[in-house]
C-alpha positions in Angstrom: 0.1 77.2 -28.0 1.3 80.8 -27.9 5.0 81.6 -27.4 6.0 82.9 -24.0 6.4 86.6 -23.4 10.1 86.0 -22.6 10.6 84.2 -25.9 8.9 87.0 -27.8 11.0 89.6 -26.0 14.2 87.8 -26.8 13.2 87.4 -30.5 12.4 91.1 -30.7 15.7 92.0 -29.2 17.6 89.9 -31.7 15.6 91.3 -34.5 16.4 94.9 -33.4 20.1 94.0 -33.4 19.8 92.8 -37.0 20.7 89.3 -36.0 17.8 88.0 -37.9 14.5 89.2 -39.4 11.1 87.6 -38.8 8.7 87.6 -41.6 5.1 86.4 -41.6 4.1 86.7 -45.2 7.2 85.9 -47.1 7.6 82.3 -48.4 10.2 80.3 -46.5 11.5 79.0 -49.8 12.5 82.5 -50.8 14.1 83.2 -47.4 16.2 80.1 -47.6 17.1 80.6 -51.2 18.5 84.0 -50.2 20.7 82.4 -47.6 24.2 80.8 -47.8 23.0 78.1 -45.4 20.6 77.3 -42.6 21.1 76.5 -38.9 17.8 74.8 -37.8 16.2 73.7 -34.7 15.9 69.9 -34.5 13.9 68.4 -36.2 12.3 71.2 -38.2 11.2 71.0 -41.8 13.4 73.9 -42.6 16.4 71.6 -43.1 14.4 69.5 -45.6 13.6 72.6 -47.6 17.2 73.8 -47.4 18.4 70.4 -48.8 15.8 70.6 -51.6 17.2 74.0 -52.5 20.8 72.6 -52.3 21.7 74.8 -49.4 24.0 73.6 -46.6 22.1 72.9 -43.4 22.7 71.7 -39.9 20.7 71.3 -36.7 21.8 73.1 -33.6 21.3 71.2 -30.3 22.9 73.1 -27.4 21.7 70.4 -25.0 23.8 67.7 -26.7 21.0 65.3 -25.9 19.9 64.4 -29.4 21.0 61.2 -31.1 23.1 62.1 -34.1 21.9 59.3 -36.4 18.2 59.7 -35.4 15.8 59.0 -38.3 14.1 62.4 -37.6 17.3 64.2 -38.5 16.9 63.2 -42.2 20.7 62.8 -42.5 21.3 66.4 -41.3 24.3 66.9 -39.2 23.7 67.9 -35.6 26.0 70.5 -34.0 26.1 71.0 -30.3 28.4 73.9 -29.4 29.5 77.3 -30.5 32.8 76.3 -31.9 31.2 73.7 -34.2 28.7 76.3 -35.4 31.6 78.8 -36.1 33.6 76.2 -38.0 30.6 75.2 -40.0 29.8 78.8 -40.9 33.4 79.4 -42.1 33.0 76.5 -44.5 30.0 77.8 -46.3 
């Protein structure tokens, strides 16, 4: 399914603020390899790729509804609030 107009609008706003860049034709392995670490949406394959490239990775679950030892997490830590994310970033 197509992303909602609101989601696209928010992504465009963040991109304009240099919060992130979206790339369609650039291999994800190259993007992750250029990063210090990744904060992923549960349970995306991005975390598996990050681990394969020996990059620190976490899942971010602002809802706090995910089970932290869920098989789908592939032993990736799940963070649920801003302070946890800030502390994790400081460590990498």
